[in-house]
C-alpha positions, 0 to 999 in steps of 0.5 A: 659261783654266785655268792648265795650259792657259795654261802649255801654250799660252804655254810651247809658243810660247816653246819654239819661240823658245828653240829658235831662239835657241839654234840658233847656239850649238849649231851652234857648239859642235859644232865645238869639242869636245875643243879647248883654250880657247886654241885656240877663243879664236882660232876666229873662225868659232865666235865669229861664230856666237855673235855671231848669238845676239845682236840688236845694233846692227851699225853701231857698235862697243860696247866698253863691256860693262863697264857694261852688256852686251846680252843674247842673244836667248834671254834677251830673248825670255824676258823679253818672254815673261814680261812678256806673261804678267805683263800678262795678270793681274799679281797672279794670274800673278806670285804663282801662276806667275812668283814661285815660279820665283825659287827655282830662279833662286836655286839656279842662281846659288848653284850657279854661285857655289859657295854655299848657296842660303840665302846668296844674295839676288837684287838689282838690281845690285852697289850695291844688294847691297853697300849692304845690308851697308854700311848694315846692318853694325854699326859704332861711332864711330871704327871704320875701314873700309879700301878703295882709291882705285880701288873703285867710286864708289857704294861709297865714297859709301856709306862716306862717308855712314856717316862723316858719320852715324856717325863711322866713318873711311874709309881709302883705299889707292892703288896704281900701275897696273899694280901691281908685283905681287899681293904689293904689293896684299896688303902695301899693305892689310896695312900700312894696318890698325890696331887700329881696322880692322873691315872691308876692302872691296875690288874683285875686279876694279877698274872702272878698269883691270880689275886682279884682286885676290888676294882670298883672300889678303887675306880670309884675312889679314883673318880672322886679324886679326878683320876682316870682308871685303866683296868688290865682284864687279861685274866678276868673276862670269861673266868668268873661272872662280872659286868662293866657295872661291877668295875666302873672303870674308864678303860678295860682291855682283855685277851680272849684266847685265855678263858673264853678259849677264842682263837689265839690273837684275839682281844678287846678294848673298852673305852668309856664313850665320852673318852674316845675322842681324847685318846689317840689311836696306837696306829694312825687313823683319820680325823673323821674317826676321832670319836669312833671306837673302830679307830683303835682297830686301824692296824692294817691287814690282819687275819679276819678268820681269827676274829669271826670265830669269837662268836663261836667261842662265846656260844660255847662259853655261854652253853657251859655257863659262867657260874658253872665255870667259876665254880669248877675253877675254884674247885680244881684250885682248892683241890690241889692247893689244899693237898699240898699246903701243909707240905714242908716248905710249900707256900700257897700265894693265892687266897682261898677267899672266893672273892679274891681268887678263881681259876689261878693258883700259885705256890712256891717251895723253899729252896727250889727256884721256880724256873727249875721247878717248872722245868722239872715238872715238864721233863719228869711228869709232862706237866706244863705250868708257868714260873712267875717272878716279881723282882726283890719280892717273890717267885712262884709257879702259876697253875691255871687249869681250864674247863677241859682239865680233869681231876686225874690231872689235878691229882697228878700235879699234886702228887708230883709236888708231894714227891718233889718235896720229899725227894727233891728235883735231883 
């Protein structure tokens, strides 16, 4: 079948699926025009229609979208559609049809993030994105990297490997949860800087309690001291409104299978353009690619149909509206945390200040280990959350809803905590 006819047949079939998949969202959006995000956040009819855009297991409650989120039907159908095209003749159709589409994906992601498309590489996740920088940046024996004890374990592991291999020094700052203020976070890092500090590596949003860091203040403070900044955005992109200019960092990595609800195994890396040539790619790339952001994508063969549907995830995300999403997330977090915060032994570890938190909330119960609480919630109530630990500091359960989460599910979680506090886990 000639290429044009092939595209017409498969494109037409997919257009029907895509139209059907977006129908619920379109109908829902017609009811919220002109209303504030805070008003829409409480409109359960609207969010119930958004929920229908997903094919999720309705016999359990998934409150661990902070690890991996389900994708809406429009995304999963695009992925299946592209897998079918690829499987017809992989080398031909990947090279001729699907491969070139990645440049459009790159441009769309760059526009959403607020950077030049020549500064953005498409990766499989945050870890792959940032380890390009961690292992590719030039550091010598005695140079210091400054981070926190609540930065992501794989990032800390990467820096510790460089400690063993290259003799650099990793310094980790701890802070209470919740912290006293945003000023406290900036000052804690600034106090830990020495003349040997070359890099500050911080989370935009911590994976533990969802604490939002004052990234721009930290990055600008670091730049004044000649220090480069790496920002782990695994939990920030598509969760609440911001652009690159709101961060002013040198490097940023994120995963797209959390808050953007893109296929599992998608992410991106941002590198400030003038810094690209100095960073060695994690996988070998030719000398001619030294100043090309695509060198960070040189990982060999990968499943292209996972990446091309990123555009559909962006379209779905933008159709709901990021301001509406953020307002809904904060509404859901406050609903469960306000209900349980005064129960005996309960501690809320996430601040209520909207500048410091959005979707992610964490809590602990005195006398109940986080892992055991997690297991009990799943076994007894079919509620899936994630335990989080920082050695010698604290443990908690992390609660992460998404756009398809209902008030009934949030209230069921809160009620289960009430029961556990009064009756224990047996």
